[in-house]
N, C-alpha and C positions, 0 to 999 in steps of 0.2 A: 325625249325632252318634255313631251306633253305630260308624261307621268310625274316628272319632277315638279312641273308647274302646278299640277293638281295638288301634290303634297304640300307645296308652298302655300297655296290658297287655303287649304284645310288648316295648316298651322296658324296662318294669319287670322283666320276666322275664330279659332279657339282663343287666340290672344286678345282679339277685340272683344269677344264675348266675356272673357274674364275681367278685362279692364272696365267694361260697362256695367258689371254687376256691383252691387253694394257690398259693404263689409259684412252684412248679415248673411249674404248669399255665398260668401267665400267658404264658409264652413259647410252648410247644408240648409235645406228648407224643410219645413214641417209638412205633414200630409195636407193640412188645411190650405197651404199656399200653392199647391200644385197647379190648380187652374189659373191662378194669377201669374205664376212663373212661366207657363208654357208659351206665353205670348212672345217672349224674347227669343228663344230658339226658333219659333215659327217665323219671325221676321228675318232671322239670319238665314233660314232655309230659302225663303222667298228671294232674298237679296243675292243668293248664290255663294255665300261664305261656306255653307255646308252643302256638299254635293253628294247626290245619291247615286250617280252613275260613274263607274270606274273608267280607267283608260281603255279597257278592252270592250266597253259597251255594256257590261253586266251591271245590275243594280246592287247596291251595297248599303249598309246601315252606317251613317257617318258617326254615330255615337257608340258603336261597338267595334272600332278599328283594332285590328290585331287580335281579336278574340276567336270568333267562330268563322265559318265560311263567309265569304264575301261575294257570292254569286247567286243572288236571289232572283226569282220571278216577281212580278209586280204584286200578285196576290200573296205570295209567301212573305215578301217584305212588309206588306200591310198587316198580315196576321202577326208577324214578329213584333211590329210596333204596338199593336193592340194588346198582345199578350204581355209584353214587358210593362206597359202602362197600367194594366189591371192587376198585375202580379204584386207580390209583397217581398220577393227575394231581393229585388234591387233597391237602391236608395231612392228617396223621394225626388232627388234631382234627376236621376236617370229615368224615373217614371215620367216626370214632366217633359224631359227631352223626347222620349218616345211617343208621348201623347201629342206633342207638337208635330212629330214626324207623321203620325197617323192622319192628323188634320190636313197636313200639307199634301199627302198622297191622295187623300179623298177629294179635296177641293181644288188643288192646283196642278196635279199631275195625273189626271185620269187617262190621258193618252198613252201613258207608259204601260198600260195593262196589255201586254203582248207576251208571246211565248219567250221563255228565258233562252238566252244564247248559251247552249251547252258548251262546256269546256272540252277541248280536244282530249281524246283518250290518251293514256300514258304513252309517251313516245317509246319507240323501240329502235334498236340498231338496225343496220342494213340486213343483218342475218336474222332479225326478228327477236332478239334477246331484250330483256328488260334492262333499263338503266337504273343503277343504284347510286346513292351518294356514298362515295368512298373518301376518307375512312368511314366505316359503317356507323350510321347514326339512327337512333330511334326518336320518335316525336310523341309527346304527351300533351293533350289539349284539355280545355275545360277545367283547369285547376282553379278552384274557388277558395278564397281565404275564409275558412270556417272556424278559425281559432285552433286551439290545441286540445280541445276536448275530444278524446277518443281517436283523433286522426293524427296527432302530432303536429309539429310546426311545419305546415305546408310551404312556408316561405323559405325554408332552409334547404340547401342542396344536399346536406348530409342526410336529411330525411328520405329523399328519393334514392340516394345511393344505397342506404340501408334497406329500403323497401324492395328494391329490385337487385339486391346484392347477388342473388343466385345467378343472374345473367352477367355478372362481373363487369359493370360499367366503369369507365375510367373517370368521367367527369359529367356534370350536369350543369346546364345553363338555363335560368328562368327568365321569362320575358313577361312583365306585368303590364296591364293596361294603364290608362291615365289615373284612375282612382284606386289602382292596386287591389281590385276585387276579383279579377280574373286573370289567369296567366297561362302561358304555354311553356313547355320545357323541351329541350333537346338533350338527348343522352348519347354520349359518344362511347363506342365500343372499340375494341382493339382492331388493328389493321389486318390481322391474320385471319385464317379460316376459322379459328376458334371464336374470334369476334363476330364473324359472319353468322356462325351457328348460334351464338348467343343472341344476336339481333333478330334472327328468325324465330327463336324460342320466345323472345320478348313480344314480337308481333303476334305469335300464335296464342300467347296467354291472354291477349285482349280479344282475339278473334273467337276463341272458345266461349268467352263470356258475352259475345255479341257487342263488343266495344271497339271494333276495328274502324278503319277510315270510311268504309262503305256505310256503316250504321251512323257514323258521325255526320256524314253529309245529308242523311235523310232524317235526322232527328230535329226536334225543336224544343228549346227550353229544358234540356236534360241537365240534371245536376251530376251525372256520372262522369268519370274520367275515361278518355279514349286514348288509344295509342297504336302506332304502326311503324313499320320500317320505312325510313325516308327514301323516296324515289325521285324520278325526274319531275313529276308534277309538284312535289314539295320544293324541289330545287328552284323551279321557275315561279313559285307563288310570291305574292306580295306580303309585306309585313316583316317584322323582325326575324321570324323563323327563316323565311326565304333569304333575307340578307345574310343571316348567319351561315346558312348552307352554302351560299355562293362564295362567301369569304373563307370558309374553313374546309370545304370539300370540293369534289369534282364528280361528274357523272361518268360512271364506267360500267361496262358489262362484265359478267363473270368471265367471259373469254379474255377480255382485256386484262383483267386482274391476274388470270392464270398465265397469260402471255408475259406480263411484266415479272411475275414471280419466277417463271421459267428463265427469263433473261437474267434476273438476279442470281438464280441458282447456277446458270451456266457460267456467269462471271465468277461466282465463288468457286465453282468446280475448276475453272481455268486457273484461278489463283492457287488453289490447292495443288493442282497438277504441277504448276510451275514450282511451287514450294517443295513438292515431293521430289521433283527432278534435282533441285538444288541440294536437298538433303541426301539424295542418292549419290550425287557427286561427292559431297562431303564424306559420306559413308565409305565410298570407294577409296578416297584419299586416306581416311583413317584405317581402312583395312590394309592398305599398302604399308602404312607406317607400322601397323600391328605385326604384319608378316615380317618386316625387316627387323623389328625389335625382338620378335620371337626367335628368329634365326640367330641374332646376336646373343640373346640370352641362352639359347641352347649351346652355343659354342662356349660361353662363359661357364655354364654348368659342367660341360665336359672337362674344361680345363680345371675347374674346381675339384671335380671328382679325381682327376689324375693327381693333382697336388695333395689331396687328402689321402689318397692311397699311398703315395710316396712318404707322406708324413707318418702315417701309421706304421709303415715298414721300418722307417728310421727309429721311431719311438720304441717299437718292440726290440729292435737291435740294441739300443742304448739301455733299455731296462734289463735285458739279458746280461749285458756287460756289467751293469751296476750290481746286479745280484751276485754275479761271480766274484766281483771285487769285494763286496761286503762279506761274502763267505770266506774268502781268503783272509781278510783282516780279522774276522772273528776267530778263525782258527789260530792265527798267530797270537792274538790277544789271549786266547785261552791257554796257549802254551806258555806265554810270558807271565801271566798272573799266577801267583802261588798263594798258599795259605798264609805264609809269613807276611807277604805284602798286604793281603787283605786285613790281617790283624793290625798291621802297622797303620793302615788307613783308618781303621776303626779307632785306634788309640789316638790318632791325630784329631779325629772328629770329636772324640770325648774331651780331649784337652782344650780344643777350641770352645766347646760348650761350657767347660768349667771356667775358662777365661771370661767368656761372655757373662756367665752368672756372677763372677766376681766383680766385673765392671759395672753390671747393673746394681749389685749390692752397694758398691762404693758410691754409685750415683745416688741411690736412695739415701745412704747415710749422709752424703754431702748435702743433699737437699734438706734432710732433716736438721743437720747442723745449721745450714743457712737460715732455715725457718726459725730455729731456736734463737739464733743470733739476732735475726730481725725482730723477734718478739722481745728479746732482752733490750735491744736498742729502743724499741717503741716504749717499753716500760721506763727505760732510763730517760727517754725523751719526755715522757709525761712527768717524770720526777723533776727533770730540769726545767720544764715549763712551769711547774709549781714553784721551784726555787726562783725562777726568773720573776714570776709575778710577785713573790715575797720581796725580792730585792728591789723591784720597782716601787713597791709600797714603802719599803724602808728608805729608798732614795727620796721619795716625795716627802716622807716624814722628816728626814734630815734637812732637806732643803727648807721645809717650813720652819724647823727649829732655828736653822741658820739665819733666816730672815728675821725671826723674832729677836735673836740675840743681837743682830746688827742694829735693830731699831731700839733696843733697850738702852744701850750705853751704860752710864752710871759712874760711880767713883772709882771702881776697880777696873780701869780701862785695860791694863796689861793682862789681867786674868781673862777678860772677855776676848781679847785678840788671840790668846793662846787657845781658848776654847774653840774659836772660829777656825783656827788653823787645823786643830785636831779633827774637827768635824769635816772640813774640806778634804783632808787626807782620807778619812773614812769613806766619804762620798765618792772620791775618785777611785778608791779600791773597789767599791761595790759597782761602779760603772764599768770598770774593767772586767769584773766577773760577769756582769750582764752582757757585755759585748762577746765574751768567750762563749757564754751559753747560747747566744743568738747564732754565732758561727757554727757551733756544734749542732744546733737544731736544724739549720739550713742544710748541712752536710747529710744529716740523718734523713731528712725529707728527700733529698736527691737520691740517696742510696735506696730508700724505700720505693721511690717512683721507678728507679731503674730495675729493681727486683720485680716489681709488679709488671712492668712492660715485658721483661723476659719471660715471666710466667704466662702472660697473655699470648706472646708469640709461640711459646711451646704448645699451649692449648689450641691455638689456631692451626698450627702444623698438624697436630694430632687429629683435629676435626677434618682437615682436608685429606689426610691420608686414609681415614676410615670412612667408609660409605655409610649413609643413614641406615639404621637398623629397623627392620619391620616391627610393627607393634606386637605381632604374634611370635617373635623370635624368643628363644630360650636363653640367650646369652645374658650375663649379668651386667657387663660393661659395654657401652657402645655409643653411637651418636644418635641423638634424638632431635627431631624437628620440634623445638619448644614452641608452644602456642598453636600447633596444628590440631584441628578437631579430628577425632577418630570417626571415620565414616561408618565403621561397623555399627556404631550406636544407632545412627539413623537408619541403616539397613534393617536392623532388628525391629525398629519401631515401624518401618514401612511394611515389613512382612505381615504385621498384624492387621493392617488396614487396607492394603492395596493388592491387586493381582500380581502374581509373580513376574509377569513381563514388564511391569511398571516400577518394580522395586529399585533396581539399580539406577534408573534415570532420576527418579524422585529423590533418592538418597543423595546422589551427587548434586542435585539442584539445591537441596536444603543445606548440605555441607558447605557448598560454595557461598550461599546467601549469608549464613551465619559467620563464615570466615571473613567476608567483607565487612560485616558489622563489627567484628573484633578490630579491624583496621581503622574504623571510624573513631577519631578522638572524642567526638561528642557522645559516643556510647560508652558510658563509664559507670559500671555497676559497683562502685566503691564509695564509702563514706569515711569521713575523718572522725576518729574517736580519740579520747585522752585517757591516760591512766592516772591522772592526778586529780586534785580538787580545785583546779583552776588557778593555782598559785604559779609562781615563776618557775618552779621545778617540775611542772607537769610536762609529760611527754605526749606527743601527738603521733598517731599512726592511722593508716588507711585499712578499713575492714571491708570484706566482700559482703555485698548486700544480696542475701538470698531471696528477699522479697521484691527484687527489681521487677518492674511490670512486664517487660518483654520476656524475661526469663520465666516468670510464672505462666505467661501465655504459652511458652514453649513446653513447659512441664505438663500443662493441662492438655495440649493438643497431641504431643508426641511421647509423653511419658518421662519417667525419672532417668532412664539411661541416657537419652538425648540431652536432658537438662544437665546431668553430671558431666558429660563430655564437653559441652560448651562452657560450663563453669570452670572446669579444670583448665581448659585452654586459655580462658580469660585470666585466671590467676597466674598461669605461667608467663604470659606476656607481660602482665603487670609487674611481676617479680624480676624477670630476666631482660626484658626489653621495653620498659615503660615509655621511653621517648620515641621509639620507632613504631611501635604498635604493629609489627609484622613478625612473621615466623622466622626463627633463627636456628642454626644447627648448634648443638651444645653437647659436650661430653656428659654422659648420663649413667647413673647407677640404677639399672632397671629393677634390681632386687629390692632396693630400699626406696625407689621412686624419688630420687633427688639428683642434684648436680654432683657429678663424680669429681673427686680430687685427682691431682696429677699422680699421686702415689698409687691410687687404686688403678688408674689407667695403665701406668708402667708395669705394675704387678700382673695385670691381666694380659698385657702383650707378652711378657716373659713366659707366662704359663702357656699361652697359645704357641709360642715358638718351641717350647719343650715338647708339647703335644705333637706338633708337626714333625720334629726330629725323631720322636719315638716311632711314629708311623713309618718314616723312611727306613 
């Protein structure tokens, strides 16, 4: 309780001192004002706001709280105050405070000049072992803010983690004094034995350079950094480091740590043994199930082998009986068949072939007649259309003349009426002829549409019955996928530019890409041209554009063969399926590279049938 009251008095003294200072003193004072400024802390020391004696009776510097050791003898504390007051490393305010402390010790506390009460040696356990702060912690003291020139940012925890990274610290905490010019740091290591080893190596690195705790306690005004392994005396010390150790760790001996580790190990081993026992029980149950299923499977396999053996015997028996039966049938057939019957069969096959040829010839002739009849009717229709147009013009002319005569009138009224009657009769006759021509025209159009539909049905059936013919086939008539790009053109182009293992993939990729372009209605390498001089009789047509930009890029990159393949497919789609823009199957004359007529397809089929029969 007395320690807490002392801390409270110190805090209140610092608050009163700051409130009593002027605004110019809040920042700092100049060197010329040190003698004038020392009077105020001197008065506070005399009044008891600043105390130089700690709770345990040792002397301490009230202006260096939380920095260095706080267990001075009288002469050491006096030398400390004189050294800081005359030095230049501290600020002018700190020098004035220490100058006031030196005057106070010299004039007001001479009776304190007595031997220092030495702190008790590090406590040990009942067995004589040292007590360590666990989890393992290292301490760094005398950290001064010297800027970032050559040293790095000393106020950053990452700096200290990187500086001592070889000891694998987990985290670092910094504790700065009031004016943030001096600090202490605690460095936490792992809880295991690797952490203990790293903490010892950390302490050893300072001890080798003469910067251990022992040297720190005996030094004065040193600017070096000191460090050591946190033990019981650090755990019981005053200040922020002691508070941190008491809140974040506990004192343990190595034996205690080993004992706790053994307890944890035994607990883990017990859990593992229990788990192994459970796994063994499960394994035994699984082994029992495995044995049962193995026995059942063995029986099933034995039954399967017996069934298979019986099946093989029955199969061999049936095969033997079938061979004997076939042999008897063949012998009887050979006896029944004679040369006369064979000749008769050949004559019947020849007769059937002749009938088939005659039927096909009749079909071709009938198709030819129908085609000629259709052509004649079309020509007759065109002639009648011309006559109809002429009759319509004559009717319009007669109607005009009739209107003129009706409006003329005159003296010879009877002659005019006769003329009108005559023209009306002529007009009626021509209207009748016009109606007849229109009826005939409608019938011819219906007949032509019917013939066209029948021909399309025939072509569709032939396309479905014949499979698509490969591009490298030697047949003259077949089914072609009109508008499909020949992939071999891209393969030949890729062979000249790519390794052999990439040719097929790249050729398929390019073929697919250009096939998709052909399906795009926006990709249209055609232009409209006219064969007239711009008059009313001029005819318009679409012409393929060889200078189309994307086609020229294709020719430049992959050569003429690929360009020709794409151009050919585009022309075929434009000619045979311009509305759909997709690949279609069509009867094709491969010899002349054009659409095949029905006559050519029927003739080809007849020749193929004859060839097959000759082979038989």
